[in-house]
C-alpha positions, 0 to 999 in steps of 0.5 A: 271408588269405595262407598262410605256410609255412617260416621265415616262419611260424616268424618270425611265430609267434615275433613273435606269441608275444613280443607276446602275452606283452607284452600279458599283462604289464600293470600292472592287473587289471580282473578283480579281484573278478570270478568267471570264467564257464566257457565251452564250445566250443559257446558260440562261435557263428560267424556268417559270410557265407552264400555261402561256406564258413565255413572261407574266413572263419574259422579256429581254430588253436593257440588263436587265432581268426582272422576276416576278410571282404571288402567285397563279402561277403554277410550271415551269413544270407538273412533279414538285410540287415546288412553282412558279418561273420565273428564269434563270438556268445557264446551261452548267456550273455545277462545282464540284471543284475549287472556283466559283463566281457569279456576277450580278447587281440586283434590287428588286422593293418595295413590293416583299416579300417571294421570293428567288432572287439568289441561288446555286443549288445542283445536281438533286436528292441531299439530299438538294436542295441548299447550298445558297439561298438569300431571300427577306422579306419586303425589307431585303435580307437574307440568306434563312429566317435567317441572314440579308445580306443587309437591305433596298434592295428595289428600288436600283441597287446593285452589288451582288457577291457570292463566293463558295469555293468547297473544303473549303465548304464555301460561301461568299456574297458581296454587292457593293464590301463589304463583307456582309456574309459568312458561311460554307455549306454542300458539295454536288457532283456538283452545278449550279447557278440560279437567278430571283424570286422563291416564298418561303413558308411564307410572300409572296407578291401577285406578286414577281419581280427582275431585273438583268443585266451583270450576269457573272461567274468567277472561279479559280482553 
């Protein structure tokens, strides 16, 4: 990730604040009726390639978490053969009942492709790893590699809300307060949330990046 200084950095910050304000000024509130879950700093567990320092693939500055990986990076530890990732696992908040919701303000710079930027992960050892992944391919946010959730996702802040009703086995995705996607999912024993960048199996760019701020969890029973 290139470093910016001087007037270019000031311009980028100003543009980012404007776009983030626009994302916050949405017409819907998916969190209505939910209770906010308190998150501590230690709940944000970073997973990044084991062969480079974490600071070369993750940055937390001024409330924004920036994640990036290169296509030829290693997995996050030596025991796994999964693709490279720079992600946060929200630990200590696994759940197996009720209705849970992830909220975050995300930004995907142009050029990023072939990466998951948010997922609901099943418990370790489950038959299927996830019940939801949101992938970016050539500027389109998709449910896995299929249904379009949001086109033209590049270079703008967006408010993402993902609601998982465990008993009903459904997920729903909202962008800037507007319902964009919903489906039934295969149930598992327990779940947790992740966000960042996790390289997928096709159409990958050489470098993949996403940025996140104001990540929050909500629940209701």
